[in-house]
BAPA-141311 format. One line per 8 residues: number of its first residue (from 1); their letters; for each residue x, y, z of C-alpha. Coordinates in nm, 2 decimals, always signed. Layout:
# BAPA-141311
NUM	A	X,Y,Z; ...
# end
This chain:
# BAPA-141311
1	MQKEKIPS	-0.62,+1.29,-4.70; -0.66,+0.94,-4.56; -0.74,+0.92,-4.27; -0.40,+0.71,-4.02; -0.51,+0.50,-3.84; -0.48,+0.60,-3.50; -0.17,+0.41,-3.29; -0.24,+0.04,-3.09
9	QEDINKWV	-0.36,+0.06,-2.69; +0.06,-0.08,-2.71; +0.22,+0.19,-2.86; +0.05,+0.50,-2.68; +0.10,+0.31,-2.31; +0.47,+0.27,-2.41; +0.47,+0.63,-2.48; +0.29,+0.73,-2.17
17	SAVLCLFE	+0.52,+0.48,-1.94; +0.87,+0.66,-2.08; +0.76,+0.94,-1.92; +0.55,+0.89,-1.64; +0.85,+0.69,-1.57; +1.07,+0.93,-1.51; +0.83,+1.09,-1.25; +0.52,+0.88,-1.16
25	PNAELTLR	+0.54,+0.57,-1.24; +0.24,+0.43,-1.05; +0.02,+0.71,-1.17; -0.27,+0.70,-1.37; -0.43,+0.89,-1.67; -0.71,+0.92,-1.91; -0.67,+0.97,-2.26; -0.94,+1.05,-2.52
33	IVEKEEIQ	-0.91,+1.07,-2.86; -1.21,+1.29,-3.02; -1.28,+1.47,-3.33; -1.21,+1.81,-3.45; -1.51,+1.97,-3.30; -1.51,+1.84,-2.98; -1.16,+1.96,-2.96; -1.25,+2.29,-3.08
41	SLNSLYRK	-1.57,+2.32,-2.80; -1.29,+2.23,-2.59; -1.05,+2.46,-2.62; -1.27,+2.72,-2.68; -1.46,+2.65,-2.35; -1.14,+2.63,-2.13; -0.89,+2.80,-2.30; -1.07,+3.06,-2.50
49	KDKPTNVL	-0.93,+3.02,-2.79; -1.16,+2.88,-3.06; -0.95,+2.65,-3.30; -0.89,+2.27,-3.34; -0.56,+2.22,-3.13; -0.33,+1.87,-3.11; -0.37,+1.79,-2.76; -0.56,+1.96,-2.44
57	SFPAETHI	-0.45,+1.86,-2.06; -0.65,+1.85,-1.82; -0.50,+1.81,-1.42; -0.68,+1.57,-1.19; -0.82,+1.80,-0.89; -0.77,+1.56,-0.65; -0.98,+1.49,-0.36; -0.94,+1.40,+0.00
65	GLTIPLLG	-0.95,+1.07,+0.03; -0.81,+1.00,-0.36; -0.61,+0.69,-0.25; -0.49,+0.70,-0.69; -0.19,+0.87,-0.79; -0.40,+1.02,-1.09; -0.26,+1.28,-1.32; -0.57,+1.42,-1.51
73	DLIICRDV	-0.72,+1.34,-1.85; -0.54,+1.43,-2.22; -0.79,+1.46,-2.51; -0.61,+1.46,-2.80; -0.73,+1.52,-3.18; -0.56,+1.28,-3.42; -0.70,+1.48,-3.76; -0.47,+1.83,-3.59
81	VQEEALEQ	-0.21,+1.55,-3.55; -0.19,+1.38,-3.89; -0.24,+1.77,-4.09; +0.03,+1.89,-3.80; +0.28,+1.57,-3.89; +0.25,+1.63,-4.28; +0.33,+2.01,-4.23; +0.61,+1.90,-4.04
89	GKSFEQHF	+0.78,+1.62,-4.23; +0.72,+1.39,-3.95; +0.54,+1.00,-3.95; +0.26,+1.01,-3.76; +0.32,+0.78,-3.52; +0.64,+1.02,-3.48; +0.45,+1.33,-3.41; +0.12,+1.06,-3.24
97	AHMIIHGC	+0.37,+0.97,-2.96; +0.53,+1.37,-2.97; +0.26,+1.44,-2.90; +0.10,+1.24,-2.58; +0.40,+1.25,-2.41; +0.39,+1.71,-2.44; +0.04,+1.64,-2.27; +0.18,+1.43,-2.05
105	LHLLGYDH	+0.45,+1.66,-1.94; +0.12,+1.94,-1.89; +0.01,+1.68,-1.69; +0.33,+1.67,-1.46; +0.31,+2.07,-1.42; +0.56,+2.12,-1.72; +0.44,+2.46,-1.94; +0.63,+2.61,-2.19
113	IDDAEAEE	+0.49,+2.99,-2.13; +0.84,+3.12,-2.09; +1.17,+3.08,-2.26; +1.30,+2.86,-1.94; +0.99,+2.68,-1.94; +0.97,+2.63,-2.27; +1.37,+2.50,-2.27; +1.35,+2.23,-2.02
121	MEAIEIEV	+0.93,+2.10,-2.10; +1.16,+2.04,-2.53; +1.47,+1.87,-2.31; +1.29,+1.64,-2.21; +1.03,+1.52,-2.50; +1.37,+1.50,-2.66; +1.50,+1.29,-2.45; +1.24,+1.05,-2.44
129	LHTLGYPN	+1.15,+1.08,-2.80; +1.51,+0.89,-2.81; +1.48,+0.65,-2.56; +1.23,+0.50,-2.79; +1.45,+0.58,-3.09; +1.24,+0.95,-3.26; +1.44,+1.19,-3.39; +1.47,+1.56,-3.22
137	PYELN	+1.09,+1.70,-3.33; +1.24,+2.04,-3.31; +1.53,+1.97,-3.58; +1.35,+2.02,-3.94; +1.35,+1.77,-4.14
# end
């Protein structure tokens, strides 16, 4: 399988902005794109799941005196996102956009631990993706 090209900075900024403009328009975050080994190590260390994953979010621990609205860090594994896109019959770009939006929502405090939280988070994801011209990521193609 040939590796897909990482989306452009412009596209990534557009996807992040589409979420943040709804909740925290001036917020900042850090995004790292890593290999499977690194995300597996982070997933094992912080979530006790010793396997690669698509996206991890680490909300910022704000300190007194911090004057910028820092949300935290997103870590994305391009290879896992590409594998999932192929498995789910989605374009790499569409799935990458979804994972960016999903991770941003985690940084904003959304989760999918229970059904009600998952429904709320998924509804926001669907709406934001729709505004960007992408289909519902939860409908089978």
